[in-house]
C-alpha positions as a Markdown table, in Angstrom:
| # | Residue | x | y | z |
|---|---|---|---|---|
| 1 | Met | -20.4 | -8.2 | -14.9 |
| 2 | Thr | -23.1 | -9.3 | -12.5 |
| 3 | Ile | -22.6 | -11.4 | -9.4 |
| 4 | Asn | -24.9 | -12.5 | -6.7 |
| 5 | Ile | -23.7 | -12.3 | -3.1 |
| 6 | Glu | -25.5 | -13.8 | -0.1 |
| 7 | Met | -24.9 | -11.8 | 3.0 |
| 8 | Thr | -26.9 | -11.4 | 6.2 |
| 9 | Ala | -28.7 | -8.1 | 7.0 |
| 10 | Gln | -26.2 | -7.6 | 9.8 |
| 11 | Glu | -23.2 | -8.0 | 7.5 |
| 12 | Ile | -24.7 | -5.5 | 5.0 |
| 13 | Ala | -25.5 | -3.1 | 7.8 |
| 14 | Ser | -21.9 | -3.3 | 9.1 |
| 15 | Leu | -20.5 | -2.7 | 5.6 |
| 16 | Lys | -22.8 | 0.3 | 5.1 |
| 17 | Gln | -21.7 | 1.7 | 8.5 |
| 18 | Leu | -18.0 | 1.2 | 7.9 |
| 19 | Thr | -18.1 | 2.5 | 4.3 |
| 20 | Lys | -20.5 | 5.4 | 5.2 |
| 21 | Leu | -22.6 | 4.5 | 2.1 |
| 22 | Glu | -26.3 | 3.9 | 2.1 |
| 23 | Asp | -26.5 | 1.9 | -1.2 |
| 24 | Asn | -25.9 | -1.8 | -0.6 |
| 25 | Ala | -24.1 | -2.4 | -3.9 |
| 26 | Glu | -21.8 | 0.6 | -3.4 |
| 27 | Ala | -20.9 | -0.5 | 0.1 |
| 28 | Val | -20.0 | -4.0 | -1.1 |
| 29 | Ile | -17.9 | -2.6 | -4.0 |
| 30 | Lys | -16.0 | -0.2 | -1.8 |
| 31 | Ala | -15.4 | -2.9 | 0.8 |
| 32 | Ala | -14.1 | -5.3 | -1.8 |
| 33 | Arg | -11.8 | -2.6 | -3.4 |
| 34 | Glu | -10.4 | -1.7 | 0.1 |
| 35 | Phe | -9.8 | -5.4 | 0.8 |
| 36 | Val | -7.8 | -5.7 | -2.4 |
| 37 | Arg | -5.8 | -2.5 | -1.6 |
| 38 | Leu | -4.9 | -3.8 | 1.9 |
| 39 | Cys | -3.9 | -7.2 | 0.6 |
| 40 | Arg | -1.5 | -5.5 | -1.9 |
| 41 | Leu | -0.1 | -3.3 | 0.8 |
| 42 | Arg | 0.6 | -6.4 | 3.0 |
| 43 | Glu | 2.4 | -8.0 | 0.0 |
| 44 | Leu | 4.5 | -5.0 | -0.5 |
| 45 | Lys | 5.3 | -4.8 | 3.2 |
| 46 | Gly | 6.4 | -8.5 | 3.1 |
| 47 | Val | 8.8 | -7.8 | 0.2 |
| 48 | Gly | 10.6 | -5.1 | 2.0 |
| 49 | Gly | 14.1 | -5.8 | 3.1 |
| 50 | Lys | 17.3 | -4.3 | 4.4 |
| 51 | Val | 20.0 | -2.5 | 2.4 |
| 52 | Glu | 23.5 | -3.3 | 3.5 |
| 53 | Leu | 25.8 | -0.3 | 3.2 |
| 54 | Glu | 29.5 | -0.7 | 2.7 |
| 55 | Thr | 31.8 | 1.2 | 5.1 |
| 56 | Asn | 33.6 | 2.9 | 2.2 |
| 57 | Trp | 30.8 | 5.5 | 1.7 |
| 58 | Gln | 33.0 | 8.4 | 2.8 |
| 59 | Gly | 35.7 | 7.6 | 0.3 |
| 60 | Leu | 33.1 | 7.2 | -2.5 |
| 61 | Glu | 31.6 | 10.6 | -1.5 |
| 62 | Glu | 35.0 | 12.3 | -1.7 |
| 63 | Leu | 35.6 | 10.7 | -5.1 |
| 64 | Glu | 32.3 | 11.9 | -6.3 |
| 65 | Leu | 32.8 | 15.4 | -5.1 |
| 66 | Gly | 36.2 | 15.5 | -6.6 |
| 67 | Glu | 34.9 | 14.4 | -10.0 |
| 68 | Ser | 32.0 | 16.8 | -10.0 |
| 69 | Gly | 34.1 | 19.9 | -9.4 |
| 70 | Phe | 31.8 | 20.9 | -6.6 |
| 71 | Pro | 33.6 | 23.5 | -4.4 |
| 72 | Arg | 34.4 | 22.3 | -0.9 |
């Protein structure tokens, strides 16, 4: 797929410097992919939550160890 993008020489130079790539097209592609990656990471971070633990974990652990036959 082909796409035309209008950017100033300064914007292209900044992209090339940040991506450490000399080719204009490669720098734009890498920058776009990195932008998508960061957006997805932000979405994942926003989805994160908290897990509520019940206070009966010790009893459950004892029950599990008893059922498994694990020596104490």
